[in-house]
C-alpha positions in Angstrom: -102.8 -53.9 27.4 -103.5 -50.9 29.7 -107.3 -50.2 29.4 -106.6 -46.5 29.6 -104.2 -46.7 26.6 -106.7 -48.3 24.3 -107.0 -46.2 21.2 -109.9 -43.8 20.9 -111.3 -45.5 17.8 -112.1 -48.7 19.8 -114.0 -46.6 22.4 -115.9 -44.7 19.7 -116.7 -47.9 17.9 -117.9 -49.5 21.1 -120.1 -46.5 21.9 -121.8 -46.7 18.5 -122.2 -50.5 19.0 -123.8 -50.1 22.4 -126.1 -47.3 21.1 -127.3 -49.6 18.2 -127.4 -52.8 20.2 -129.5 -51.3 23.0 -132.1 -50.2 20.5 -132.6 -53.7 19.1 -136.0 -55.2 20.2 -134.6 -58.6 21.0 -131.8 -57.2 23.1 -134.2 -54.9 24.9 -136.4 -57.9 25.8 -133.3 -59.7 27.2 -132.2 -56.7 29.2 -135.6 -56.1 30.7 -135.8 -59.8 31.7 -132.5 -59.7 33.5 -131.6 -56.2 34.7 -133.6 -55.7 37.9 -133.9 -59.4 38.7 -131.4 -61.6 37.0 -132.5 -65.2 36.6 -128.9 -66.6 37.1 -128.2 -64.5 40.2 -131.5 -63.7 42.0 -131.7 -60.8 44.5 -133.5 -62.8 47.2 -130.2 -64.5 48.0 -128.6 -62.2 50.5 -125.7 -64.2 51.9 -122.6 -63.1 49.9 -121.0 -66.5 50.4 -123.9 -68.2 48.8 -123.8 -65.7 46.0 -120.1 -66.5 45.4 -121.0 -70.2 45.4 -123.9 -70.2 42.9 -122.1 -67.7 40.6 -119.3 -70.3 40.3 -121.8 -73.1 39.9 -123.4 -71.2 37.0 -120.4 -71.9 34.7 -120.6 -74.5 31.9 -124.4 -74.4 31.9 -126.2 -73.6 28.7 -129.0 -71.0 28.6 -131.6 -73.7 27.9 -130.7 -75.2 31.3 -131.7 -72.1 33.2 -134.7 -73.7 34.9 -132.7 -76.7 36.0 -130.0 -74.4 37.4 -132.5 -72.2 39.1 -134.0 -75.2 40.9 -130.6 -76.2 42.2 -129.9 -72.7 43.3 -133.2 -72.5 45.2 -132.6 -75.7 47.0 -129.0 -74.8 47.8 -129.8 -71.3 49.1 -132.6 -72.6 51.3 -130.2 -75.2 52.8 -127.7 -72.3 53.5 -124.0 -71.9 53.1 -123.1 -72.9 56.7 -124.9 -76.2 56.3 -123.7 -76.9 52.7 -120.1 -76.5 53.6 -120.4 -79.2 56.3 -122.4 -81.7 54.2 -120.5 -84.8 52.9 -119.5 -84.9 49.3 -122.1 -87.6 48.5 -125.0 -85.3 49.6 -123.6 -82.4 47.7 -123.2 -84.6 44.6 -126.9 -85.6 44.8 -127.9 -82.0 45.2 -126.0 -80.7 42.2 -126.3 -83.8 40.0 -128.6 -82.0 37.5 -125.8 -79.5 36.7 -123.2 -82.1 35.9 -119.4 -81.9 36.7 -120.1 -82.8 40.4 -116.4 -83.3 41.3 -115.4 -79.8 40.0 -118.4 -78.1 41.6 -117.7 -79.8 45.0 -114.1 -78.9 44.7 -115.1 -75.3 44.0 -117.3 -75.3 47.2 -114.5 -76.7 49.4 -111.9 -74.3 48.0 -114.2 -71.3 48.1 -115.0 -72.1 51.8 -111.3 -72.0 52.6 -110.8 -68.8 50.6 -113.7 -67.1 52.5 -112.5 -68.3 55.9 -109.0 -66.9 55.2 -110.1 -63.4 54.4 -112.2 -60.7 56.1 -115.6 -59.6 54.9 -114.1 -56.1 54.5 -111.5 -57.4 52.1 -114.0 -59.5 50.1 -116.8 -57.0 49.8 -114.9 -53.7 49.8 -111.3 -54.4 48.9 -109.8 -53.4 45.6 -111.7 -55.5 43.0 -108.6 -56.2 40.8 -106.7 -57.5 43.8 -109.6 -59.7 45.1 -110.3 -61.1 41.6 -106.6 -62.0 41.1 -106.4 -63.7 44.5 -109.7 -65.5 43.9 -108.6 -66.8 40.5 -105.3 -67.9 41.9 -106.5 -69.5 45.2 -109.9 -71.0 44.5 -109.9 -74.3 42.7 -111.8 -74.5 39.4 -112.0 -70.7 39.4 -110.9 -68.6 36.4 -110.8 -64.8 36.0 -114.3 -65.1 34.6 -115.6 -67.0 37.7 -113.8 -64.6 40.0 -115.3 -61.6 38.2 -118.8 -63.1 38.3 -118.6 -64.2 41.9 -117.3 -60.9 43.1 -120.0 -59.0 41.1 -122.8 -61.0 42.6 -121.4 -60.9 46.1 -121.2 -57.1 45.9 -124.4 -56.5 44.0 -125.4 -55.9 40.4 -124.4 -52.2 40.5 -121.0 -52.5 42.1 -119.3 -51.5 38.9 -117.7 -54.8 38.0 -118.3 -56.0 34.4 -117.6 -59.7 34.0 -116.2 -60.9 30.8 -116.9 -64.3 29.1 -114.8 -66.0 26.4 -117.1 -64.6 23.6 -116.3 -61.0 24.6 -112.6 -61.9 24.1 -113.0 -63.8 20.8 -116.0 -61.9 19.2 -116.5 -58.5 20.8 -112.9 -57.4 21.2 -111.9 -57.9 17.5 -115.1 -56.3 16.4 -114.2 -53.0 18.0 -110.5 -53.3 17.2 -109.2 -54.1 20.7 -106.0 -56.0 21.0 -105.7 -58.3 24.1 -103.2 -60.7 25.4 -103.5 -64.3 24.2 -103.5 -65.6 27.8 -106.3 -65.9 30.4 -105.4 -62.4 31.7 -107.3 -61.1 28.6 -110.5 -61.4 30.7 -109.1 -58.9 33.1 -107.8 -56.6 30.4 -111.3 -56.6 28.8 -113.0 -56.0 32.1 -110.8 -53.0 32.9 -111.3 -51.6 29.4 -115.1 -52.0 29.7 -115.2 -50.5 33.1 -113.1 -47.5 32.1 -115.4 -47.1 29.0 -118.5 -47.2 31.3 -117.0 -44.6 33.6 -116.2 -42.3 30.6 -119.6 -42.8 28.9 -121.8 -43.2 31.9 -123.9 -40.1 31.3 -124.6 -41.1 27.7 -125.5 -44.7 28.7 -127.7 -43.5 31.5 -129.7 -41.4 29.1 -130.0 -44.4 26.7 -131.1 -46.6 29.6 -134.0 -44.4 30.5 -135.0 -43.6 26.9 -135.0 -47.2 25.7 -135.4 -49.5 28.7 -137.9 -49.8 31.6 -135.4 -50.8 34.2 -134.3 -49.4 37.6 -130.9 -47.8 38.1 -130.0 -46.9 41.7 -129.3 -43.2 42.4 -125.7 -42.2 41.5 -125.0 -45.7 40.1 -122.9 -46.1 36.9 -124.9 -48.2 34.3 -122.2 -50.8 34.2 -124.6 -53.7 34.9 -126.8 -52.5 32.0 -123.8 -52.2 29.7 -122.8 -55.8 30.6 -126.2 -57.1 29.7 -126.5 -55.2 26.5 -123.1 -56.5 25.4 -123.7 -60.1 26.5 -127.1 -60.3 24.7 -126.0 -58.5 21.6 -123.0 -60.9 21.4 -125.3 -63.9 21.9 -127.8 -62.8 19.3 -125.6 -61.1 16.7 -122.0 -62.1 17.1 -121.8 -65.7 18.1 -122.9 -66.7 14.6 -122.5 -64.4 11.5 -125.6 -62.3 11.4 -126.9 -60.9 8.0 -127.4 -57.4 9.5 -123.9 -57.1 11.1 -120.8 -55.9 9.5 -118.3 -58.7 8.8 -115.2 -56.5 8.8 -113.0 -56.6 11.9 -112.9 -54.1 13.3 -116.4 -53.0 12.4 -116.9 -50.2 10.0 -118.4 -47.0 11.3 -122.0 -48.1 10.5 -121.7 -51.5 12.3 -125.1 -52.8 11.2 -127.0 -52.7 7.9 -123.9 -51.5 6.1 -122.7 -52.3 2.6 -120.6 -55.2 4.0 -123.5 -56.8 5.7 -125.7 -56.4 2.6 -122.9 -58.0 0.5 -122.8 -61.0 2.8 -126.6 -61.3 2.6 -126.5 -61.4 -1.2 -123.6 -63.9 -1.3 
């Protein structure tokens, strides 16, 4: 799927969804808690290599483990990437033991180190994002498109324009707005490009919503892509992961999306 060839209905439906989702009180609380200072990817870590590392280490960790994950991130970041990459596997395993999957996480660190050492800072931080993500997913062990997207976003900063896509956006959000994606892993990239094109086209509208509804900071001239990512992630978590009585059960959504006749029918069933 070419993101620029997606039908206008899906974009219009997504615009309505985001407008509704961003106004929900629980979604607003989540966005406020994670927009300016994200708990998973804190701003006090400045070394882009460490950012790539902990973004990869954040995979396969449930939300109720955020405090455990944050503790490992704090200890790892204070050790520093240059020291971490020379530590023996046994010491790394002890450090990340609370996260589980030590062999995979150590393998990611070793492979990420090789990937970083084989490319320039200019390529990693300023190269074409689609190219870097594809190379990252192909060359870094235990990295998928999702891991590559998250790692590059965090390395370049919240407002770099990259919108990472998790599996729920593929299985829950895309069908809800009537978006057809490939059945392979590349669907994560198709969805990312679609969302980024959508954010570019609707940036002015979403910037107005951001300032009207949310007390968050948006850098001057920045596209609200990070805000859009958070709105969609938290709406998906709260309203789409499990059938919600207020949300339309048609796929794609009807024009009303929430509190429609389809949702009321489900609530009465």
